VOGU-3710 file (C-alpha; in Angstrom, 3 decimals, decimal comma):
1> mserdrwatr> 41,979/79,316/93,479  43,501/82,390/91,694  46,060/82,366/89,083  49,516/81,316/90,141  52,308/83,960/89,607  54,704/83,101/86,974  58,054/84,044/85,847  57,761/86,690/83,152  61,216/85,275/80,591  63,207/82,199/80,644
11> vglvlamagn> 66,247/84,290/81,325  64,627/85,932/84,511  64,142/82,481/85,775  67,563/81,357/84,942  68,872/84,490/86,460  66,718/84,190/89,637  67,870/80,559/90,042  71,540/81,331/89,427  71,107/84,260/92,210  69,375/81,534/94,492
21> avglgnflrf> 72,961/79,612/94,203  75,344/82,550/93,698  75,565/83,731/97,154  78,190/84,767/99,653  79,347/80,989/100,046  80,673/81,520/96,347  82,914/84,192/97,474  83,496/83,450/101,391  82,934/79,952/101,825  84,591/78,237/98,774
31> pvqaaqnggg> 88,131/80,048/99,173  88,009/78,737/102,835  87,334/75,307/102,134  90,001/74,909/99,572  92,755/76,451/101,949  91,601/73,994/104,587  91,360/71,049/102,231  94,681/71,156/100,236  93,709/73,715/97,630  94,432/71,325/94,464
41> afmipyfisf> 93,429/68,422/96,317  90,270/69,875/97,246  89,174/70,660/93,498  89,157/67,236/92,138  86,441/65,805/94,855  84,596/68,708/94,045  84,020/68,362/90,600  83,562/64,798/90,911  80,824/65,764/93,509  79,350/68,547/91,182
51> lllgiplmwv> 78,994/65,582/88,813  77,437/63,258/91,177  75,835/64,915/93,022  75,229/68,602/92,509  73,763/67,876/88,748  71,398/65,029/89,669  70,064/66,637/92,882  69,502/69,702/90,634  67,445/68,105/87,943  65,775/66,085/91,192
61> ewtigryggr> 64,895/69,371/92,775  63,765/71,079/89,525  61,447/67,998/88,607  59,708/67,814/92,235  59,330/71,578/91,919  57,417/71,661/88,916  55,706/68,724/89,230  54,001/69,961/92,992  53,482/73,368/90,696  50,956/71,673/88,675
71> yghsslpgmf> 48,654/71,071/92,151  49,190/74,629/92,989  51,790/74,067/95,684  55,209/75,792/95,992  56,332/74,328/99,049  57,634/70,809/100,045  54,890/69,899/102,296  52,274/69,777/99,339  54,827/68,240/97,092  55,945/65,511/99,046
81> dkmwkhpaak> 51,700/64,752/99,524  51,640/64,864/96,198  54,188/62,364/95,771  53,611/59,711/98,175  50,514/59,122/99,648  51,452/58,687/103,248  50,456/60,783/106,302  54,380/61,193/106,888  55,017/62,653/103,548  54,018/66,177/104,191
91> ylgvlglimp> 56,072/66,228/107,694  58,833/65,277/105,867  58,396/68,302/103,977  58,366/70,636/106,774  62,215/70,145/106,373  62,125/72,434/103,346  60,287/75,165/105,510  62,614/75,518/108,202  65,770/75,254/106,969  65,314/78,248/104,361
101> vavmiyytyv> 63,802/80,524/107,112  66,147/79,448/109,876  69,377/80,310/107,074  67,624/83,693/106,147  67,673/84,297/110,065  71,079/84,505/110,031  72,240/85,159/106,472  70,270/87,962/106,453  72,320/89,125/109,238  75,718/88,044/107,614
111> eswslgyaif> 74,758/89,881/103,950  73,999/93,178/106,271  77,433/93,594/107,361  78,741/93,511/103,614  76,287/96,775/103,657  77,939/97,970/106,335  81,540/97,575/105,143  80,796/98,657/101,866  79,484/102,038/103,937  82,680/101,981/106,107
121> tatgkywgnd> 85,110/100,769/103,275  83,761/104,031/101,176  83,918/106,730/104,237  87,401/105,169/104,773  86,054/104,613/108,460  88,599/101,769/109,295  91,675/103,485/106,734  95,064/103,119/108,318  94,230/99,870/110,416  96,284/97,474/107,689
131> taasmgsfla> 96,557/94,137/109,853  94,141/91,217/109,662  94,453/91,510/113,591  92,897/94,906/113,589  90,367/94,688/111,588  89,950/91,524/113,723  89,104/94,047/116,680  86,734/96,227/113,978  84,791/93,486/113,208  84,503/92,480/116,826
141> gyqgwggpdn> 83,430/96,328/117,685  81,060/95,889/114,707  79,611/92,949/115,996  79,096/94,229/119,733  81,273/92,108/121,768  84,749/93,852/121,555  84,350/95,389/124,879  84,232/98,389/126,442  87,725/99,619/125,247  87,009/98,761/121,134
151> pffsgiswaw> 88,519/101,989/119,532  86,020/101,227/116,541  82,572/101,189/117,839  80,932/101,943/121,632  77,578/99,379/120,827  75,973/97,233/118,652  73,821/100,269/116,658  75,892/100,182/113,437  75,131/96,489/113,166  71,310/96,542/114,221
161> lmfiitlsvn> 70,502/99,401/111,452  72,011/97,603/109,070  70,065/94,382/110,168  66,983/96,808/109,730  68,005/98,356/106,180  68,720/94,708/104,999  65,917/93,008/106,017  63,164/95,824/104,809  64,983/95,461/101,265  64,198/91,708/101,353
171> vyvlskgisg> 60,783/92,067/102,447  60,101/94,854/100,032  61,126/92,877/97,057  59,585/89,422/97,929  55,927/91,820/98,728  56,088/92,628/94,532  56,120/88,950/93,771  57,825/86,496/91,439  57,617/88,287/88,369  57,352/91,840/89,147
181> gievvaryal> 59,714/91,560/92,755  62,214/88,849/92,851  62,768/88,541/88,558  63,368/92,523/88,603  66,036/92,251/91,041  67,717/89,319/89,708  67,961/90,688/85,619  69,643/93,865/87,290  71,587/92,261/89,986  73,178/89,228/88,969
191> palfvlaail> 74,736/90,982/85,534  75,790/93,781/87,884  77,367/91,143/89,980  79,386/89,516/87,585  80,698/92,908/86,336  82,045/93,534/89,583  83,369/90,633/90,379  85,536/90,517/86,775  86,621/94,065/87,485  88,070/93,186/90,970
201> virvlllgap> 89,559/89,511/89,164  91,439/91,623/86,833  92,791/93,878/89,409  93,627/90,884/91,217  95,727/89,046/88,917  97,595/92,329/87,924  99,231/92,186/91,613  101,952/89,907/90,667  104,259/89,493/93,470  104,112/93,175/95,096
211> dpaqpdfsvs> 107,554/92,685/97,257  110,145/91,426/95,209  112,220/90,404/97,687  109,434/87,738/98,204  108,756/86,343/95,097  106,756/83,403/96,424  104,102/86,159/97,891  102,269/86,212/94,486  99,210/85,811/93,137  100,373/82,783/91,143
221> tgmgfiwnpq> 101,417/81,087/93,655  98,346/81,560/95,214  96,408/80,001/92,094  99,023/77,262/92,051  97,902/76,233/95,287  94,026/76,440/94,088  94,466/74,385/90,989  97,417/72,055/91,290  96,255/69,275/91,767  97,736/67,042/94,669
231> ldqladpgiw> 97,152/63,816/94,534  98,963/62,127/97,319  96,173/63,882/99,686  93,010/61,957/97,473  93,192/59,128/99,975  92,002/61,653/102,771  87,926/61,096/103,086  88,000/64,068/105,095  88,607/66,066/101,654  86,027/64,242/100,184
241> laaagqifft> 83,299/65,300/102,557  83,955/68,944/102,605  83,624/68,820/98,746  80,344/67,450/98,865  79,494/69,233/101,562  80,436/72,488/99,414  78,459/71,313/96,660  75,292/71,330/98,752  76,236/74,633/100,098  76,904/76,233/96,779
251> lslgmgtihc> 74,106/75,003/94,718  71,541/75,488/97,220  70,538/72,067/97,470  68,555/70,242/100,119  67,096/73,642/101,196  63,587/73,509/99,459  64,365/77,107/97,358  64,963/75,313/94,298  61,627/73,463/94,590  59,913/76,678/95,447
261> yasylaesdd> 61,471/79,030/92,335  60,345/75,605/90,041  57,251/75,448/91,074  56,283/78,984/89,298  57,215/76,650/85,928  54,134/75,717/83,273  53,966/72,550/83,161  55,848/72,003/79,721  58,620/74,708/80,723  61,955/73,215/79,816
271> ialtglatas> 63,909/71,995/83,212  66,777/70,089/81,816  68,491/72,490/79,590  67,811/75,212/82,503  68,627/73,453/85,265  71,909/73,051/83,774  72,499/76,657/82,856  72,028/77,481/86,326  74,393/75,002/87,850  76,781/76,254/85,228
281> tnefaevvlg> 76,245/79,801/86,183  77,091/79,266/89,151  80,404/77,019/89,247  81,643/79,887/86,969  80,621/82,383/89,927  82,734/79,802/92,203  85,771/78,129/90,598  86,768/80,937/88,336  85,536/84,264/90,144  85,204/83,299/93,814
291> gtlaipaava> 88,402/81,215/93,513  90,673/83,974/91,827  89,757/86,691/94,572  90,636/86,315/98,174  92,912/83,637/98,176  95,578/84,800/95,455  95,256/88,427/97,028  95,633/87,192/100,557  98,929/85,111/99,206  100,376/87,815/97,834
301> ffgldatqel> 100,495/89,674/100,850  100,942/87,334/103,503  102,280/84,593/101,698  100,838/80,659/101,532  101,421/79,755/105,399  100,173/82,699/106,712  96,919/82,969/104,336  96,040/78,890/105,383  96,069/80,358/108,655  93,851/83,537/108,326
311> akdsynlafa> 91,399/81,301/106,020  90,658/79,499/108,751  87,265/81,442/109,263  85,305/82,576/106,459  84,205/85,413/108,120  87,479/86,666/109,079  89,056/86,227/105,751  85,939/88,463/104,044  85,434/90,962/107,327  89,433/91,145/108,328
321> vmpalfqkfp> 91,601/89,976/105,899  90,277/91,374/102,836  89,757/94,858/104,309  93,235/95,226/105,135  94,403/93,880/101,538  92,671/97,012/100,332  94,646/99,340/102,126  98,160/98,036/100,535  97,598/98,676/96,897  96,425/101,641/95,090
331> fgqlfgtlwf> 92,676/102,312/94,518  92,159/99,912/97,505  89,106/102,302/98,814  87,406/101,806/95,312  88,135/98,054/94,678  86,714/97,386/99,146  83,767/99,599/98,184  83,051/97,132/94,841  84,335/93,955/96,868  81,494/94,570/99,900
341> gllfiagits> 79,464/95,419/97,096  79,603/92,712/95,207  78,993/90,111/98,570  75,700/92,220/99,445  74,375/91,590/95,834  75,473/87,774/96,020  73,797/88,161/99,385  70,477/89,560/98,875  69,672/86,981/96,311  69,950/84,027/98,082
351> slaqgqplls> 67,935/85,591/101,028  65,114/86,332/98,357  64,951/82,791/98,045  65,017/81,645/101,250  62,474/83,547/102,343  60,146/82,488/99,157  58,988/78,672/100,633  57,646/79,998/103,501  55,651/82,796/101,989  54,253/80,754/99,397
361> fmqeeygftr> 53,445/78,166/102,533  51,224/81,347/103,929  49,541/82,397/101,051  48,674/78,893/99,384  47,283/77,186/102,628  46,030/80,353/104,944  45,098/82,216/101,998  47,639/85,106/103,049  47,895/88,153/100,417  51,677/88,601/98,907
371> kkaalvlgli> 52,148/91,986/101,201  50,756/90,387/104,223  52,838/87,093/103,844  56,294/89,164/103,229  55,287/91,667/106,739  54,929/88,372/108,372  58,032/86,513/107,491  59,673/89,986/107,886  58,950/90,047/111,574  59,654/86,527/111,832
381> vfvlcqpvif> 62,760/86,716/110,487  63,632/90,155/112,934  62,514/88,837/115,989  64,316/85,113/115,470  67,284/87,338/114,649  67,874/88,894/117,928  69,674/86,357/119,775  71,912/85,931/116,589  72,860/89,653/116,961  73,260/90,120/120,558
391> fvnhgwlnem> 74,916/86,412/120,967  76,929/86,018/118,022  79,822/85,663/120,006  78,688/82,955/121,803  78,098/80,599/119,032  74,392/81,299/118,467  74,450/82,005/114,660  77,439/78,990/114,205  74,827/76,447/115,590  72,115/77,549/113,319
401> dywagtfglv> 74,411/77,819/109,881  75,638/74,042/111,418  72,446/72,161/111,513  70,472/74,244/109,396  72,564/75,408/106,623  75,060/72,398/106,531  73,350/69,215/108,406  70,026/69,510/107,657  70,715/70,296/103,748  72,093/66,324/103,281
411> ilatveiilf> 69,583/65,149/105,462  66,456/66,529/103,242  68,686/65,950/100,159  68,698/62,166/101,304  64,974/62,069/101,802  63,979/63,926/98,334  66,604/61,405/96,238  64,978/58,163/98,106  61,348/59,339/97,495  62,112/60,757/94,163
421> awifgmkkgw> 63,599/57,386/92,741  62,440/54,733/94,700  58,981/55,887/96,018  57,729/58,334/93,702  59,499/55,731/91,213  62,483/56,451/88,577  59,991/55,441/85,886  57,500/58,278/86,162  60,181/60,794/87,924  62,583/60,408/84,639
431> demtrgadir> 59,420/61,064/82,703  58,744/64,196/84,491  62,092/65,313/84,191  62,086/64,719/80,332  59,244/66,291/79,898  59,656/69,568/77,252  63,199/69,019/77,990  65,449/71,066/75,317  68,334/68,810/75,598  69,200/65,404/76,085
441> iplifrfiit> 69,802/63,945/79,603  72,396/61,262/79,155  70,384/57,978/80,114  73,516/57,181/82,360  71,913/59,738/85,442  69,157/57,258/85,463  71,225/55,104/87,078  73,093/57,837/88,864  69,905/59,301/90,337  68,361/55,770/91,346
451> wvtpllllii> 71,373/54,152/92,961  75,261/56,276/93,242  73,901/59,895/94,768  71,413/58,190/96,905  74,545/56,044/98,193  76,855/58,728/98,439  74,394/60,648/100,791  74,078/57,690/102,911  77,510/57,370/103,086  78,329/61,169/104,283
461> lgrwailelp> 75,592/60,509/106,657  76,327/57,441/107,990  80,152/59,324/108,463  78,661/62,421/110,017  76,333/59,756/112,307  79,586/57,887/113,597  82,063/60,457/113,545  80,629/63,868/114,718  77,131/63,394/115,720  77,944/62,183/118,909
471> gklmmtdvae> 80,473/65,096/119,906  78,590/67,900/118,475  75,197/66,281/120,195  76,873/66,638/123,831  78,773/69,961/122,749  82,216/68,447/123,550  84,077/71,321/121,454  81,634/74,259/123,180  83,142/76,622/126,367  80,912/75,740/129,083
481> vdkpyvlgar> 80,240/79,644/129,292  78,533/79,550/125,378  76,523/76,026/126,303  73,433/77,833/127,535  73,560/79,755/124,110  74,291/76,845/122,196  71,572/75,091/123,689  69,032/78,039/123,236  69,784/77,972/119,589  68,646/74,197/119,287
491> lvmlagfval> 65,713/74,744/120,894  64,658/77,795/118,974  64,879/75,807/116,039  63,100/72,399/117,576  60,345/74,792/118,373  60,224/76,113/115,035  60,349/72,746/113,129  57,313/71,993/116,084  55,257/74,975/115,181  55,483/74,426/111,422
501> cllvrhawkk> 54,251/70,895/111,575  51,323/71,849/113,276  50,630/74,408/110,843  50,692/71,733/108,343  48,336/69,403/110,182  45,861/72,214/110,483  46,170/73,263/106,860  45,500/69,876/105,926  42,960/69,136/108,077  41,335/72,401/107,217
511> reraesevea> 41,312/71,542/103,318  40,022/67,805/104,337  36,845/69,595/105,850  36,458/71,940/102,823  36,952/68,790/100,505  34,219/66,643/102,488  31,689/69,673/102,443  32,094/69,959/98,637  31,423/66,456/98,075  28,228/66,661/100,598
//
């Protein structure tokens, strides 16, 4: 076996891991979740979920990843197989292949919108259309479903071109390897992201109350909405579930990407302090930076009630509301370009991580070179993204996001925590987790990982199974015209899962034959 790639520096590792977590969700999904779930009422269960779900699962995934890397595995089928000597283990690990690549398929497309909008903002293509409604029409035209009378776009060529460019950048960086590609990008991209975010935060905070006649239309009103706790709403279970879901999404938990990155650590490399630093960096980006941008800025111009209505959709908030806002204050064209540049950087550091597990699987199990694996991955994403691009208005993207980017994360997290704590064994798991640690993990987390985190995950799954899954499976909230497209998205994901299971089965059979020949 050839020598495994390694992270060149610890700083590069932390930045790459943080880049995996810091993505579009920090600046798009978090503000929307906060706005939809009572602002300050959302923050209390959010931080409790961070302590009881986020940090424990972050350490568990780092531990599983480093453990699997010791045996030459950088994807979950091999890792789970080493932790549990059962034929089903490797197939459970397929969840860690299908979900990141499924997310990458639609995520890369949304990421490409940021690149397109950065160009449109810098060139002033939409300038003069300073209402959320007109910018919504611009977005619909860009996505190709604005109709023949759309005044901005006559087709989908711009969206398709931006997607090709974005996917090509991802494939090129992935082809350069862990230390030579992903780490290099992270070392420059993450500092740039924080600089851009800081500039935008300062600009938003200086907005104050733009209209003296409406003092409640102010940044301070928006900040108060985000941060003032509303204790009377804490009895709503929906807020707690939304907070838990956001923690999964923002930290990229239950996806297979953290495991993959951690597999390139040495056996004695610290994961306790490094994992905590990764989670803390992400939370700073999300809560301090992401929480100070879109919602407070929107409240300053549209007021709190209108902002809550406008923020029902994260894409609308980013690509319709924010472009309208930037046209309302000095140097808005500059700050709008910085905003979309920020989103593009946040997106690409995450999409690189999403592509890495399948790429590693092709290298380790089928002997692909790095470049060949990157090209195959790029071809898969290109082909399977076409229905996302052309059927975005029929729910194809949203359906993939629900199953792979939301529900699937909780499924895999539940599987891995039970496997780690109850099958692999908490004693062995704790010893592995604390090996080479630069800080002492509080002993209470041993109890939390064993009992509290699994119980909370089972409660979340049970609630979804009872209240949401029946209607979701029956497509009760889907328009009749969209049902064939939603069903198509499901069948594509199911076919992908089956195909990966067959590839895993073939790889294991091949390995068993090779081992038998060596023994003979």
